[in-house]
N, C-alpha and C positions, 0 to 999 in steps of 0.2 A: 433716357429711349426704348423700350421696348426691340426685342431683336430677333429674327427667326433661329439665330443661333445655337445649340447646346451652350451653356456654362454651367459651370460647377457652383454649387449651391456658397453663396458669400455673405462675408458679413464686415462690411467696411466704417469705420469709425469715421464724422463726417467732421469738419475742422472746425471750428467755431458754434457750433449748432449742437443741441443736445437729445441728440437723434442718432440710430446707425443707416445704415441703407445696406439691403441687401438684396439679391434675387433670385429663384426660384425658377425651374424647367417644369413647364406647364407639359399636359399628356403630347400634346404635338412637338413639342421640343422648345416655344417660344419661349424667352428669359421673360417671366415679370418679375419689374422691379418694385422695392415698396422700402417703406422709412421704421423704424422700428424704432419706441422708446419707452421707459416706465419699467415695472418689472409687478409678479405676478401674474392673475390668468391671463390668457391672451383674449382679444378682443381684432376681428380684421374687419376693418372701418372701409367700406367701398363707395366711393364716391358717386356723382352723380352728371349731368351734363354740362362741358364747359368748364369743369374741376378737375382737378387731378389730386395727387398725394397730398400736396398742399395747402390744399384747400382747407383741410378738418386740423392741422397743427395745431391751434388754440385749442378745441375741444379735447385732441388727444393729452395736451398737456393738463388738461385739467382732470384726467385718469389714470394718468400717469405714477402718483402715487399709490394706485391701488391695482391697475390692470399693466400689462404689457399690449401696449397696442401696436399693430400690423397697418399699414397704408401702401395699400400697392397703388400702384399706376396700371388701372383697368386698358388693357388693349387695347380697343376699341378706338379709347377717348386719347389716347398717347400720343401727342405731335409728332409728326413725323414716321408713323405708323402705318404700312402701306397696308392698303385698301385690298380687303382680301375678300372674295367670293364665298368661300364655304363660313364665312362667319353667321354665327348665332348663337344663341341663348348655351348651348351647350359647351359654347369655346370657354365663355365668362365663366361657365359652373367649374370644369376644368381647372381654371385657373386656379381659381378660389379653394378648391381641392385640392391641387399643390401647396398650396398656402397652409392651409390649414393641417396640413398632412406634415409636412416640415414643421410649422409650430408649435404641434399639438395643440393647438385650439379648439374650442368649442361653441366660442361667441362671434355671432356678428351683429354688423352695422352697416345698413344698407340706406344710400338716402337717393333718390327719383328711381333714375333708371337703375342704379345700384341697389335700391330697394325689393325692385321685381327681381334683378338675380338671387339675393338672398333667398326671397321666398321661395324661388322655384329651385334652389339648392337645396332649401330644406326639407324639399320633396323627397325627394334623390342622395342624400350625402345623412347617412345616420348621425358622424357626428357632428353634425349642429345641434347642438340642444335648446342654445336661445337664439332668437333673431331680434334686434330693432330694425324695426321698418319705418320710413321717415318719407310718408308720403309718394308712393312707387302711381306711376300716371296711367293705371291700367284700368280706367273707362273709356278710352278709344273703342269705337268700331275698327273691326280690320280694314272694312271699306275707307273710313277717313287716314286714316294712317298712311294708307298705302297710297291715299291720293296725294297727299302732306308729302311724302318721300318721292312721289314722280317727278313734283313739280320741284322738290327741293333738288331734286338731281339735277332735269332738266336748267334749271338756272344756274348749278355751278357749273354746270356741261358750255354754259352760254357767254360764263366768265360773267355772270351777273349775284357777286357775291353778297352783297347788300341786299338785293331782292329776295335770295336765298335765305338770307340770314333771317329778313323778316315776315318769311314764310313759315319758319320752323319757329317763331318766338311769338306769330300772329295764333297758332297750331295748340303749342303750348301756354299761351295765356300770361305769355312774362312781357317783365318792362312796365315801365309807370302807366298807368290807368291814362294819363292825358297823352302820351306817344299812343297809344292804342286808340283813341280816339280819335285822330290825325288822318287823312288820306291816303290814302297804300302810294300816293309817289311824294305825299312829302317825309312818310316815313324812310323812305326808299331812299331821298335824297339828304339825309340828316342823317343814316347811319352810312352809308357811303363816305360821308365829309367826316365822320367821329371814325372810320375804318383809317381813313387817309392819314386822318393829326395822332391817330397812335402808334401807323409805321411808323412819322418820323419820329418820335419823342422816343420809341421803344429802341433798345439796344440790338444788334444783331442777334438772331432765335432768341428773340422776346415772345410772350404771350401776350396777343392781340385775338381781338375781334374777327380778325383777315385767319388769322392762321385755328381760331376754334370753330370756325365754320364749318368744314369740312368735314369732322366727323360728327357733326351733326346725324348726321345717313346712316350712321351705326344706331345711333340711339333713336332713330324712326324704324331703322329695322326691326330692331328689339320690340319695340313697345308694338309692330304689328304683328309680328309673330306672337306675340306675349297676350294680345286681344282677345277678349272676349274668353276667358279661363278662371273666373274666378273661384267656379264651384269646385275647381281638381285642386284649391289648397287646403280642402276642408279635410283631407288627406296625411298633412304635417301634423305630427307629434310634437314636434319642439314648442317650447313656451314661446309666443310671439306677444313685443311691446309695439305697438302702432302710435306713431305718433304723428303733430301737423299743426301748422301755426292758424289761428284764428284770422290770419292776415293772407291768409293763400287765396289762389284763385279757385274758385266754388265747384270745379268739377272734381275738385281732387277729394273734398270732404265725403262725395258717396260711394267714394273707395273704401275709406276706412270704415265709412258704416256697412259696405257687402263683406267687407272682412272680419266685422268686429262679428257679424254672423252667423260668417263660414266658420272660423276658425274654432278648433275644439278649446285651444288651452290660451286665452286672448286676454291681455289687460291693453287701454289706451289713456292714452292723453293729448288735450290741446295747450300747447299753448298761446296765450294772449299776448296778442302785440307781435309774434314770429308773422312770417310768412314761409314760401318752401326754402329759401335758405336759410333758416330759421339754424342749425345746425353747423351754417358754412363761417370761415375766419369773416366778420367784418369788413368790405372796402367798396371800392369807389361803384361796385354795380350790385351792392351786398348792403343796402340800408340797416335790415331788419335781423342781420348774424348777432346769434346771443348763443356761443357755445357755452357757456355758463350754467347757463336756463337748461337746458338739456343734458350736459354732464350731468347733473341730479337726478336726473330720471334714468338716465342711464347707470349711474353706479350704484341706485337701486335695483336696480333690474338684474345685472349681472353678478351681483353678492353671489 
């Protein structure tokens, strides 16, 4: 868990796993925890919504023979992190900068909302020389993103966690297509039932849909803040690799199309058969994760 307390930079061997853990203080004193594995040039990977440092372990292991991989837990999506009124993309960039400074890394990989952070960071942090970006959700208008955030926050305040979860998933077009075709009331009923089943099965403190729902507030706040800014990225001097899957929601492809036209030093790769979770470890809610396929392109790019 991230905390607001100052901590000394640390690196602690993790028993039974092939990685170490550490933490670095961000500009405001917040401790940003991370996992580290491998050897070679550093690559910092920023996870997306409903993910953590654990979500890209397979991808990290695929690259660990040639690169040192750093997997931070983003402050906005870490379970138990207190809601902050001063949250903004600037805070996320300061967290990333602290880790880049400590590790001497010049390469970043950002997934979804993590990709938005990496793109914006590449505008302001000259230390970033190469940035690989997987499907940043930059196609939303500010009005749509704010309307979604307002409804989500209202439902959460009313204790309607399943309804808020569906609001977020509907806006981002995530989840099985057959599920999205159901009437709203049925989606909410099924989601509430799944949440209750997860809560019964999970150990104390386990990650479930219910625990992952509240931090979605921050991702929609980030999307709203960064909406309608595509043209600003033409000032990025770093090399950029744009990545996406051909099974992802349709609205994500035009974003990559636009970025490909705007960015001055860019390459693009589309993965057949992968969706928005293509880079993440495969699991119950990620049927098309294929870290090995993504690792091959990252290896070529970061050499």
